[in-house]
Each structure stands twice: as C-alpha cells, then as structure tokens.
N, CA, C and O atoms as a GROMACS GRO file, in nm:
protein
  304
    1MET      N    1   7.903   3.621   0.748
    1MET     CA    2   7.816   3.546   0.661
    1MET      C    3   7.669   3.562   0.703
    1MET      O    4   7.580   3.573   0.619
    2LYS      N    5   7.647   3.562   0.834
    2LYS     CA    6   7.512   3.578   0.885
    2LYS      C    7   7.455   3.715   0.846
    2LYS      O    8   7.337   3.726   0.812
    3ARG      N    9   7.539   3.818   0.849
    3ARG     CA   10   7.496   3.953   0.812
    3ARG      C   11   7.458   3.958   0.664
    3ARG      O   12   7.361   4.024   0.627
    4LEU      N   13   7.533   3.891   0.581
    4LEU     CA   14   7.507   3.890   0.438
    4LEU      C   15   7.373   3.823   0.408
    4LEU      O   16   7.296   3.872   0.325
    5ILE      N   17   7.345   3.713   0.473
    5ILE     CA   18   7.219   3.643   0.453
    5ILE      C   19   7.102   3.729   0.502
    5ILE      O   20   7.000   3.737   0.434
    6MET      N   21   7.115   3.791   0.616
    6MET     CA   22   7.010   3.876   0.670
    6MET      C   23   6.984   3.996   0.578
    6MET      O   24   6.870   4.034   0.555
    7THR      N   25   7.091   4.054   0.527
    7THR     CA   26   7.078   4.168   0.435
    7THR      C   27   7.005   4.126   0.308
    7THR      O   28   6.918   4.197   0.260
    8ALA      N   29   7.041   4.010   0.254
    8ALA     CA   30   6.976   3.960   0.132
    8ALA      C   31   6.827   3.935   0.157
    8ALA      O   32   6.745   3.966   0.071
    9LEU      N   33   6.792   3.880   0.272
    9LEU     CA   34   6.651   3.856   0.304
    9LEU      C   35   6.574   3.987   0.319
    9LEU      O   36   6.460   3.996   0.272
   10LEU      N   37   6.633   4.086   0.383
   10LEU     CA   38   6.566   4.215   0.399
   10LEU      C   39   6.546   4.286   0.265
   10LEU      O   40   6.440   4.344   0.242
   11VAL      N   41   6.645   4.280   0.179
   11VAL     CA   42   6.633   4.342   0.047
   11VAL      C   43   6.525   4.270  -0.034
   11VAL      O   44   6.445   4.335  -0.101
   12GLY      N   45   6.523   4.139  -0.028
   12GLY     CA   46   6.421   4.062  -0.098
   12GLY      C   47   6.281   4.095  -0.049
   12GLY      O   48   6.188   4.107  -0.129
   13ALA      N   49   6.265   4.108   0.080
   13ALA     CA   50   6.134   4.141   0.137
   13ALA      C   51   6.092   4.283   0.098
   13ALA      O   52   5.973   4.308   0.076
   14ALA      N   53   6.185   4.374   0.089
   14ALA     CA   54   6.153   4.512   0.052
   14ALA      C   55   6.115   4.523  -0.095
   14ALA      O   56   6.037   4.611  -0.132
   15MET      N   57   6.168   4.438  -0.179
   15MET     CA   58   6.143   4.444  -0.322
   15MET      C   59   6.014   4.373  -0.364
   15MET      O   60   5.963   4.399  -0.472
   16THR      N   61   5.962   4.285  -0.282
   16THR     CA   62   5.845   4.206  -0.320
   16THR      C   63   5.725   4.292  -0.361
   16THR      O   64   5.665   4.261  -0.463
   17PRO      N   65   5.686   4.398  -0.288
   17PRO     CA   66   5.573   4.479  -0.332
   17PRO      C   67   5.600   4.549  -0.466
   17PRO      O   68   5.507   4.570  -0.544
   18ALA      N   69   5.724   4.584  -0.493
   18ALA     CA   70   5.756   4.651  -0.618
   18ALA      C   71   5.741   4.557  -0.737
   18ALA      O   72   5.722   4.604  -0.850
   19LEU      N   73   5.750   4.428  -0.716
   19LEU     CA   74   5.739   4.331  -0.823
   19LEU      C   75   5.595   4.290  -0.851
   19LEU      O   76   5.569   4.219  -0.948
   20ALA      N   77   5.504   4.333  -0.769
   20ALA     CA   78   5.363   4.296  -0.788
   20ALA      C   79   5.310   4.361  -0.914
   20ALA      O   80   5.342   4.476  -0.944
   21ALA      N   81   5.228   4.289  -0.988
   21ALA     CA   82   5.172   4.341  -1.112
   21ALA      C   83   5.063   4.443  -1.081
   21ALA      O   84   4.981   4.422  -0.992
   22ASP      N   85   5.063   4.553  -1.155
   22ASP     CA   86   4.960   4.655  -1.136
   22ASP      C   87   4.828   4.608  -1.196
   22ASP      O   88   4.826   4.534  -1.294
   23GLN      N   89   4.721   4.652  -1.137
   23GLN     CA   90   4.586   4.630  -1.188
   23GLN      C   91   4.530   4.768  -1.221
   23GLN      O   92   4.561   4.865  -1.153
   24TYR      N   93   4.450   4.776  -1.325
   24TYR     CA   94   4.396   4.903  -1.371
   24TYR      C   95   4.243   4.901  -1.365
   24TYR      O   96   4.181   4.795  -1.377
   25THR      N   97   4.184   5.018  -1.346
   25THR     CA   98   4.040   5.032  -1.344
   25THR      C   99   4.001   5.158  -1.420
   25THR      O  100   4.087   5.240  -1.453
   26VAL      N  101   3.874   5.175  -1.448
   26VAL     CA  102   3.825   5.290  -1.524
   26VAL      C  103   3.747   5.380  -1.429
   26VAL      O  104   3.659   5.335  -1.357
   27VAL      N  105   3.781   5.510  -1.431
   27VAL     CA  106   3.716   5.607  -1.341
   27VAL      C  107   3.669   5.730  -1.419
   27VAL      O  108   3.717   5.758  -1.528
   28LYS      N  109   3.573   5.802  -1.359
   28LYS     CA  110   3.529   5.931  -1.413
   28LYS      C  111   3.565   6.037  -1.311
   28LYS      O  112   3.535   6.023  -1.192
   29ASP      N  113   3.631   6.145  -1.356
   29ASP     CA  114   3.672   6.250  -1.265
   29ASP      C  115   3.559   6.348  -1.238
   29ASP      O  116   3.446   6.327  -1.284
   30THR      N  117   3.588   6.454  -1.166
   30THR     CA  118   3.485   6.547  -1.120
   30THR      C  119   3.423   6.630  -1.232
   30THR      O  120   3.314   6.685  -1.214
   31VAL      N  121   3.490   6.641  -1.346
   31VAL     CA  122   3.434   6.719  -1.458
   31VAL      C  123   3.376   6.629  -1.567
   31VAL      O  124   3.330   6.679  -1.670
   32GLY      N  125   3.378   6.497  -1.545
   32GLY     CA  126   3.314   6.405  -1.638
   32GLY      C  127   3.406   6.335  -1.735
   32GLY      O  128   3.359   6.260  -1.821
   33ASN      N  129   3.537   6.358  -1.725
   33ASN     CA  130   3.631   6.289  -1.813
   33ASN      C  131   3.661   6.150  -1.758
   33ASN      O  132   3.674   6.133  -1.636
   34CYS      N  133   3.672   6.052  -1.846
   34CYS     CA  134   3.699   5.915  -1.805
   34CYS      C  135   3.842   5.876  -1.842
   34CYS      O  136   3.896   5.922  -1.943
   35SER      N  137   3.903   5.793  -1.758
   35SER     CA  138   4.038   5.747  -1.784
   35SER      C  139   4.064   5.615  -1.714
   35SER      O  140   3.990   5.574  -1.625
   36ALA      N  141   4.171   5.550  -1.757
   36ALA     CA  142   4.216   5.426  -1.693
   36ALA      C  143   4.328   5.463  -1.596
   36ALA      O  144   4.420   5.536  -1.632
   37VAL      N  145   4.318   5.412  -1.474
   37VAL     CA  146   4.416   5.442  -1.370
   37VAL      C  147   4.456   5.314  -1.297
   37VAL      O  148   4.388   5.212  -1.306
   38VAL      N  149   4.566   5.321  -1.226
   38VAL     CA  150   4.608   5.208  -1.144
   38VAL      C  151   4.506   5.190  -1.032
   38VAL      O  152   4.474   5.286  -0.961
   39ALA      N  153   4.456   5.069  -1.016
   39ALA     CA  154   4.354   5.041  -0.915
   39ALA      C  155   4.410   5.065  -0.776
   39ALA      O  156   4.523   5.024  -0.745
   40SER      N  157   4.333   5.130  -0.693
   40SER     CA  158   4.374   5.161  -0.556
   40SER      C  159   4.271   5.106  -0.459
   40SER      O  160   4.151   5.133  -0.475
   41PRO      N  161   4.315   5.030  -0.358
   41PRO     CA  162   4.218   4.977  -0.262
   41PRO      C  163   4.146   5.087  -0.185
   41PRO      O  164   4.033   5.066  -0.140
   42GLY      N  165   4.207   5.202  -0.170
   42GLY     CA  166   4.145   5.312  -0.098
   42GLY      C  167   4.053   5.396  -0.184
   42GLY      O  168   3.985   5.485  -0.133
   43GLY      N  169   4.049   5.369  -0.314
   43GLY     CA  170   3.965   5.446  -0.404
   43GLY      C  171   4.029   5.578  -0.441
   43GLY      O  172   4.145   5.603  -0.409
   44TYR      N  173   3.953   5.662  -0.507
   44TYR     CA  174   4.001   5.793  -0.550
   44TYR      C  175   3.899   5.898  -0.507
   44TYR      O  176   3.788   5.900  -0.559
   45PRO      N  177   3.935   5.985  -0.412
   45PRO     CA  178   3.841   6.086  -0.364
   45PRO      C  179   3.793   6.175  -0.479
   45PRO      O  180   3.873   6.228  -0.556
   46GLY      N  181   3.663   6.191  -0.489
   46GLY     CA  182   3.605   6.277  -0.590
   46GLY      C  183   3.586   6.210  -0.725
   46GLY      O  184   3.529   6.270  -0.815
   47MET      N  185   3.633   6.087  -0.740
   47MET     CA  186   3.618   6.016  -0.867
   47MET      C  187   3.522   5.900  -0.851
   47MET      O  188   3.512   5.839  -0.745
   48GLN      N  189   3.453   5.870  -0.959
   48GLN     CA  190   3.357   5.760  -0.959
   48GLN      C  191   3.419   5.642  -1.035
   48GLN      O  192   3.456   5.656  -1.151
   49VAL      N  193   3.429   5.528  -0.970
   49VAL     CA  194   3.477   5.406  -1.036
   49VAL      C  195   3.363   5.354  -1.123
   49VAL      O  196   3.253   5.332  -1.074
   50LEU      N  197   3.390   5.334  -1.252
   50LEU     CA  198   3.286   5.298  -1.346
   50LEU      C  199   3.267   5.149  -1.364
   50LEU      O  200   3.167   5.105  -1.420
   51SER      N  201   3.362   5.070  -1.317
   51SER     CA  202   3.353   4.925  -1.336
   51SER      C  203   3.413   4.854  -1.217
   51SER      O  204   3.512   4.898  -1.158
   52ASP      N  205   3.352   4.742  -1.181
   52ASP     CA  206   3.408   4.660  -1.074
   52ASP      C  207   3.524   4.575  -1.125
   52ASP      O  208   3.598   4.516  -1.047
   53LYS      N  209   3.538   4.569  -1.256
   53LYS     CA  210   3.641   4.485  -1.317
   53LYS      C  211   3.777   4.555  -1.313
   53LYS      O  212   3.787   4.675  -1.341
   54ASN      N  213   3.880   4.480  -1.278
   54ASN     CA  214   4.017   4.529  -1.286
   54ASN      C  215   4.083   4.467  -1.408
   54ASN      O  216   4.060   4.349  -1.438
   55TYR      N  217   4.163   4.544  -1.477
   55TYR     CA  218   4.231   4.499  -1.598
   55TYR      C  219   4.378   4.477  -1.569
   55TYR      O  220   4.437   4.547  -1.486
   56SER      N  221   4.438   4.380  -1.636
   56SER     CA  222   4.577   4.345  -1.609
   56SER      C  223   4.676   4.434  -1.683
   56SER      O  224   4.794   4.437  -1.648
   57SER      N  225   4.630   4.508  -1.784
   57SER     CA  226   4.721   4.598  -1.856
   57SER      C  227   4.651   4.731  -1.882
   57SER      O  228   4.528   4.738  -1.888
   58LEU      N  229   4.731   4.834  -1.898
   58LEU     CA  230   4.678   4.966  -1.926
   58LEU      C  231   4.610   4.968  -2.063
   58LEU      O  232   4.508   5.036  -2.080
   59GLU      N  233   4.664   4.896  -2.160
   59GLU     CA  234   4.606   4.891  -2.294
   59GLU      C  235   4.464   4.831  -2.289
   59GLU      O  236   4.373   4.881  -2.355
   60GLU      N  237   4.448   4.725  -2.212
   60GLU     CA  238   4.317   4.660  -2.198
   60GLU      C  239   4.216   4.756  -2.133
   60GLU      O  240   4.101   4.764  -2.176
   61ALA      N  241   4.260   4.828  -2.031
   61ALA     CA  242   4.172   4.924  -1.964
   61ALA      C  243   4.135   5.039  -2.058
   61ALA      O  244   4.021   5.084  -2.059
   62ASN      N  245   4.232   5.086  -2.137
   62ASN     CA  246   4.202   5.192  -2.233
   62ASN      C  247   4.104   5.146  -2.340
   62ASN      O  248   4.020   5.224  -2.384
   63LYS      N  249   4.114   5.022  -2.384
   63LYS     CA  250   4.018   4.969  -2.482
   63LYS      C  251   3.877   4.967  -2.425
   63LYS      O  252   3.780   4.992  -2.496
   64SER      N  253   3.866   4.938  -2.295
   64SER     CA  254   3.733   4.935  -2.233
   64SER      C  255   3.671   5.074  -2.226
   64SER      O  256   3.549   5.086  -2.213
   65LEU      N  257   3.752   5.179  -2.234
   65LEU     CA  258   3.698   5.316  -2.231
   65LEU      C  259   3.607   5.342  -2.351
   65LEU      O  260   3.516   5.424  -2.342
   66ASP      N  261   3.631   5.273  -2.462
   66ASP     CA  262   3.550   5.294  -2.582
   66ASP      C  263   3.404   5.257  -2.560
   66ASP      O  264   3.316   5.311  -2.628
   67SER      N  265   3.377   5.167  -2.467
   67SER     CA  266   3.239   5.123  -2.443
   67SER      C  267   3.168   5.207  -2.336
   67SER      O  268   3.049   5.187  -2.312
   68VAL      N  269   3.238   5.299  -2.271
   68VAL     CA  270   3.178   5.383  -2.168
   68VAL      C  271   3.102   5.496  -2.236
   68VAL      O  272   3.160   5.568  -2.318
   69LYS      N  273   2.975   5.512  -2.205
   69LYS     CA  274   2.889   5.608  -2.273
   69LYS      C  275   2.874   5.741  -2.200
   69LYS      O  276   2.842   5.842  -2.264
   70ASP      N  277   2.895   5.745  -2.071
   70ASP     CA  278   2.859   5.861  -1.990
   70ASP      C  279   2.980   5.950  -1.957
   70ASP      O  280   2.997   5.992  -1.843
   71CYS      N  281   3.064   5.978  -2.059
   71CYS     CA  282   3.184   6.059  -2.036
   71CYS      C  283   3.181   6.184  -2.121
   71CYS      O  284   3.134   6.181  -2.235
   72ASN      N  285   3.230   6.295  -2.066
   72ASN     CA  286   3.246   6.418  -2.145
   72ASN      C  287   3.363   6.406  -2.240
   72ASN      O  288   3.361   6.461  -2.350
   73GLY      N  289   3.467   6.333  -2.197
   73GLY     CA  290   3.588   6.314  -2.277
   73GLY      C  291   3.665   6.195  -2.225
   73GLY      O  292   3.639   6.146  -2.115
   74LEU      N  293   3.760   6.149  -2.304
   74LEU     CA  294   3.845   6.037  -2.264
   74LEU      C  295   3.988   6.086  -2.248
   74LEU      O  296   4.040   6.157  -2.334
   75VAL      N  297   4.050   6.048  -2.138
   75VAL     CA  298   4.189   6.082  -2.112
   75VAL      C  299   4.270   5.955  -2.118
   75VAL      O  300   4.251   5.864  -2.037
   76ARG      N  301   4.360   5.948  -2.216
   76ARG     CA  302   4.441   5.827  -2.232
   76ARG      C  303   4.586   5.856  -2.213
   76ARG      O  304   4.669   5.765  -2.223
   0.00000   0.00000   0.00000
C-alpha cells in the first residue's frame, strides 16, 4: 500500500508541469517575419521579442500580430 501511494505521488508530481497553461508571445525572426510562439523564459536566440505582454491563447497572440508594423511577413 505504501508503494502504491508513493507511486501515485511521484506520477502526480511529474505531471504537474505538463498541466501548466502555455503563455504565448510575439517575436520577429532573423529575416523579419513575425509570429506568435510559446513564451520561453530563456528567450529565443536570434529572435527579437516584440512585446512584453504574454497572451493566454495562440489565437489572441495571432490577433495581436495584425497591429505589428515592422514585419516583412506574418507566420501563423
């Protein structure tokens, strides 16, 4: 019984990060195309983050791309 409880706790702890909601941000890549991507605390090498705001859904982040003026193209 003790093993079963310990196993359940370990599985629950391992699944917790997978259940976290993704946050999205808007970036410009090295050739000037803009897109919405999953926000990363480490950033994206070679890409410029265009907004400090994080969006709760990909659709919301894609809508914000329409207001970005300094892009060669939009990648959705």
